[in-house]
LUMSE-430250 format. One record per residue: residue number from 0; z, x, y of N, C-alpha, C in turn. Coordinates in steps of 0.02 Angstrom, whole numbers. Layout:
% residues N
 pos     nz     nx     ny    caz    cax    cay     cz     cx     cy
 NUM      Z      X      Y      Z      X      Y      Z      X      Y
...
//
This chain:
% residues 176
 pos     nz     nx     ny    caz    cax    cay     cz     cx     cy
   0    296   1068  -1275    245   1032  -1237    279    999  -1178
   1    276   1032  -1121    309   1006  -1061    271    947  -1031
   2    205    955  -1025    164    901   -997    106    887  -1044
   3     93    824  -1054     35    803  -1092      1    749  -1051
   4    -62    757  -1038   -101    709   -998    -69    700   -928
   5    -40    754   -902     -7    754   -837     54    708   -835
   6     87    700   -893    149    663   -899    203    712   -919
   7    257    717   -880    314    759   -897    351    726   -955
   8    336    747  -1015    361    714  -1075    437    720  -1081
   9    465    777  -1063    538    785  -1068    574    736  -1021
  10    551    731   -960    582    684   -912    572    612   -935
  11    512    596   -959    497    528   -980    540    509  -1040
  12    544    553  -1089    586    539  -1149    660    533  -1131
  13    683    575  -1085    753    571  -1063    768    503  -1032
  14    722    480   -990    731    414   -959    729    359  -1012
  15    683    365  -1059    678    315  -1114    744    312  -1152
  16    773    369  -1167    836    370  -1204    892    337  -1163
  17    893    349  -1098    942    317  -1054    935    242  -1054
  18    873    218  -1053    860    146  -1054    883    117  -1121
  19    867    152  -1176    889    130  -1242    965    127  -1247
  20    999    173  -1212   1072    175  -1214   1105    123  -1168
  21   1063     87  -1132   1089     33  -1090   1103     51  -1018
  22   1079    109   -995   1089    126   -925   1042     84   -882
  23   1055     83   -818   1013     44   -771    953     83   -745
  24    935    137   -779    880    179   -754    813    143   -752
  25    806     88   -788    743     50   -788    740     -1   -731
  26    797    -12   -698    799    -63   -645    786    -31   -577
  27    745    -65   -539    730    -41   -471    711   -101   -428
  28    717    -94   -364    696   -147   -317    638   -118   -277
  29    583   -152   -276    526   -131   -237    526   -169   -171
  30    513   -134   -117    513   -166    -52    464   -130     -6
  31    424   -168     28    378   -141     78    393   -177    143
  32    401   -138    196    409   -166    263    350   -139    304
  33    312   -183    332    254   -162    371    251   -200    437
  34    213   -174    482    207   -206    548    135   -216    567
  35    120   -277    588     53   -293    613     46   -260    681
  36     -7   -223    692    -19   -188    754    -54   -237    802
  37    -23   -251    858    -46   -303    904    -93   -279    959
  38   -102   -214    966   -139   -188   1024   -214   -192   1017
  39   -241   -198    957   -313   -199    949   -343   -129    946
  40   -301    -79    944   -325    -10    938   -303     17    870
  41   -351     34    829   -335     62    763   -326      8    710
  42   -305     28    650   -295    -18    595   -244    -72    612
  43   -251   -130    582   -210   -188    598   -140   -186    569
  44   -130   -153    513    -65   -157    479    -44    -86    458
  45     21    -73    468     48     -6    453    115    -13    418
  46    126     30    369    190     33    334    203    106    318
  47    267    124    316    286    191    296    318    184    226
  48    289    220    178    312    217    109    350    280     92
  49    417    275     86    455    333     66    447    348     -8
  50    451    411    -26    452    433    -96    495    496    -98
  51    516    518   -157    564    574   -161    544    637   -123
  52    478    649   -116    455    709    -81    440    700     -8
  53    453    641     19    439    628     90    421    556    103
  54    371    546    144    348    478    159    274    480    175
  55    242    423    163    170    417    174    159    358    221
  56    120    369    274    101    314    318     40    281    286
  57     47    216    273     -8    178    243    -34    129    295
  58   -101    128    303   -131     82    351   -189     45    318
  59   -198    -16    340   -253    -57    315   -282    -97    373
  60   -344   -116    365   -378   -154    417   -424   -204    382
  61   -424   -265    407   -466   -316    378   -540   -300    392
  62   -583   -328    351   -655   -321    363   -673   -356    428
  63   -731   -341    454   -753   -374    516   -760   -449    506
  64   -781   -471    447   -788   -542    435   -720   -578    433
  65   -666   -540    423   -599   -568    422   -562   -556    488
  66   -598   -531    539   -569   -522    604   -542   -452    618
  67   -553   -407    573   -530   -338    583   -587   -294    607
  68   -574   -229    607   -624   -181    628   -653   -142    570
  69   -629   -155    509   -651   -118    450   -641    -43    459
  70   -586    -25    491   -572     46    505   -539     82    446
  71   -512     43    401   -478     70    341   -493     22    284
  72   -478     42    222   -485     -6    167   -443    -68    180
  73   -469   -125    158   -433   -188    166   -374   -193    118
  74   -329   -240    130   -269   -246     89   -282   -257     15
  75   -334   -293     -3   -348   -304    -74   -368   -240   -109
  76   -399   -194    -72   -416   -129   -101   -352    -92   -121
  77   -300    -97    -79   -236    -66    -96   -204   -100   -156
  78   -210   -167   -158   -182   -204   -215   -215   -183   -280
  79   -281   -178   -279   -317   -158   -339   -303    -84   -356
  80   -297    -42   -306   -278     28   -317   -210     31   -352
  81   -162     -9   -327    -96    -10   -358    -99    -33   -431
  82   -139    -85   -444   -147   -108   -513   -177    -53   -557
  83   -230    -21   -533   -263     31   -572   -217     91   -584
  84   -182    112   -531   -138    170   -538    -79    155   -584
  85    -51     96   -576      6     77   -619    -16     74   -692
  86    -72     41   -705    -96     37   -774   -114    106   -801
  87   -147    147   -761   -166    215   -783   -104    255   -802
  88    -51    250   -762     10    287   -777     41    264   -843
  89     44    199   -854     73    173   -916     29    191   -976
  90    -37    188   -967    -82    207  -1022    -73    281  -1038
  91    -70    324   -987    -60    395   -999      7    409  -1034
  92     60    374  -1013    124    381  -1047    120    359  -1120
  93     86    303  -1131     81    275  -1198     43    321  -1245
  94    -16    345  -1224    -53    390  -1269    -16    455  -1279
  95     19    478  -1228     57    540  -1235    113    532  -1286
  96    148    476  -1285    199    463  -1335    169    459  -1405
  97    107    438  -1409     72    435  -1474     44    503  -1495
  98     51    553  -1451     26    620  -1467    -49    628  -1455
  99    -79    583  -1419   -151    585  -1405   -164    624  -1342
 100   -208    673  -1346   -228    711  -1287   -293    682  -1260
 101   -294    672  -1195   -354    646  -1161   -391    704  -1128
 102   -457    702  -1132   -498    751  -1097   -526    723  -1032
 103   -535    657  -1031   -557    622   -970   -532    551   -976
 104   -512    523   -918   -484    455   -919   -493    424   -851
 105   -528    368   -849   -535    330   -787   -520    257   -802
 106   -498    222   -750   -483    151   -755   -523    115   -700
 107   -553     59   -718   -586     15   -671   -550    -52   -673
 108   -533    -79   -615   -504   -146   -610   -551   -186   -566
 109   -570   -245   -591   -615   -287   -551   -599   -360   -561
 110   -614   -399   -509   -604   -472   -512   -647   -503   -458
 111   -677   -560   -472   -715   -596   -420   -667   -628   -370
 112   -687   -630   -308   -647   -661   -256   -688   -713   -219
 113   -655   -767   -198   -685   -818   -157   -637   -830    -99
 114   -654   -806    -41   -609   -808     17   -614   -872     58
 115   -648   -922     34   -656   -985     72   -588  -1012     92
 116   -540  -1012     47   -473  -1038     62   -440   -998    118
 117   -453   -933    121   -425   -891    174   -450   -912    243
 118   -509   -941    245   -537   -967    308   -516  -1039    320
 119   -474  -1067    276   -452  -1136    284   -505  -1186    261
 120   -551  -1164    220   -605  -1207    196   -601  -1213    120
 121   -586  -1271     96   -585  -1282     24   -521  -1258     -8
 122   -518  -1269    -74   -459  -1252   -112   -476  -1214   -176
 123   -534  -1181   -176   -554  -1143   -235   -506  -1084   -245
 124   -495  -1064   -307   -451  -1006   -320   -476   -945   -281
 125   -429   -909   -252   -446   -849   -213   -470   -791   -257
 126   -440   -784   -316   -456   -729   -360   -468   -755   -430
 127   -520   -729   -462   -536   -748   -531   -503   -701   -580
 128   -523   -705   -642   -494   -664   -695   -502   -590   -680
 129   -449   -553   -695   -447   -481   -682   -466   -444   -746
 130   -510   -395   -740   -533   -356   -797   -516   -282   -787
 131   -484   -253   -837   -470   -181   -838   -519   -149   -888
 132   -553    -97   -866   -596    -58   -911   -570     13   -913
 133   -557     36   -973   -532    104   -984   -589    146  -1012
 134   -605    201   -979   -656    248  -1004   -619    312  -1024
 135   -624    330  -1087   -583    384  -1114   -626    432  -1154
 136   -614    496  -1144   -642    548  -1188   -582    580  -1223
 137   -582    576  -1289   -526    601  -1329   -549    608  -1401
 138   -512    647  -1439   -526    653  -1511   -493    596  -1550
 139   -453    556  -1517   -419    500  -1550   -470    447  -1572
 140   -452    408  -1622   -496    355  -1645   -497    297  -1595
 141   -550    258  -1597   -555    198  -1555   -496    152  -1569
 142   -476    146  -1632   -420    102  -1650   -356    124  -1615
 143   -342    189  -1615   -281    214  -1581   -284    202  -1506
 144   -343    213  -1477   -350    203  -1405   -344    129  -1387
 145   -371     85  -1429   -364     13  -1417   -291    -10  -1426
 146   -255     21  -1472   -184      6  -1480   -146     26  -1416
 147   -162     86  -1391   -130    109  -1329   -148     63  -1271
 148   -210     38  -1269   -230     -7  -1217   -190    -72  -1219
 149   -181   -100  -1279   -142   -162  -1286    -69   -151  -1264
 150    -40    -95  -1285     29    -80  -1266     35    -71  -1190
 151    -13    -36  -1160    -11    -23  -1088    -18    -88  -1049
 152    -63   -133  -1071    -69   -197  -1037     -4   -236  -1039
 153     31   -232  -1095     94   -267  -1103    151   -237  -1062
 154    147   -172  -1048    202   -135  -1016    192   -122   -942
 155    136   -138   -913    122   -123   -843    149   -177   -798
 156    194   -160   -750    223   -211   -707    172   -253   -668
 157    120   -222   -642     70   -259   -604     33   -309   -647
 158     19   -291   -709    -14   -336   -755     33   -394   -772
 159     97   -378   -781    147   -430   -795    148   -481   -737
 160    148   -455   -676    150   -500   -618     89   -545   -614
 161     32   -521   -636    -28   -562   -636    -28   -614   -692
 162      1   -595   -750     -4   -637   -809     53   -688   -816
 163    106   -680   -777    164   -724   -782    179   -755   -714
 164    188   -821   -713    206   -853   -649    273   -825   -623
 165    273   -804   -562    334   -779   -530    351   -825   -472
 166    414   -832   -458    435   -872   -401    421   -832   -337
 167    385   -862   -291    371   -830   -227    407   -870   -173
 168    447   -836   -133    481   -868    -78    461   -835    -13
 169    475   -868     42    457   -841    107    507   -867    157
 170    521   -828    208    564   -852    262    538   -825    328
 171    556   -858    381    538   -835    448    603   -814    483
 172    603   -754    510    659   -730    550    634   -728    623
 173    663   -766    666    644   -768    736    684   -714    772
 174    648   -667    803    680   -612    838    697   -632    910
 175    751   -605    935    772   -620   1004    731   -581   1054
//
């Protein structure tokens, strides 16, 4: 069984064994460098995301109510996409390790937002509680799927970042 649920099980298991053996294969540094586009033509923010097969130009634009042109999805859409994709990948890995085959699988991530603080008005929380909904078609029992869901929530980096306070720092670099 080379792939199950579009997960390369041999590669995944090999990496798991390396992590268990104490290698640094589980450690990585994530970094995004992007540039605000100052000309007023096109999307407001651009970043190039490298990956082993090449690179992807990612662009985002604020909604018109936030001063953008709504030419591309806004930044929060990308954040929620990242959460959903990260969780979906971990869930697919988890059920695959459990030997569960999926016939259909979708993830919905949702949270209420109040942008008043972004406009400098008030101090209400910007984002409310985040909800993940997993829709699955499989021959597995509900209990097994709920077990996989609990494990995936615990193992997903984006969920960890939401559920645990992290130190956030910032600096200004003045260019010559």
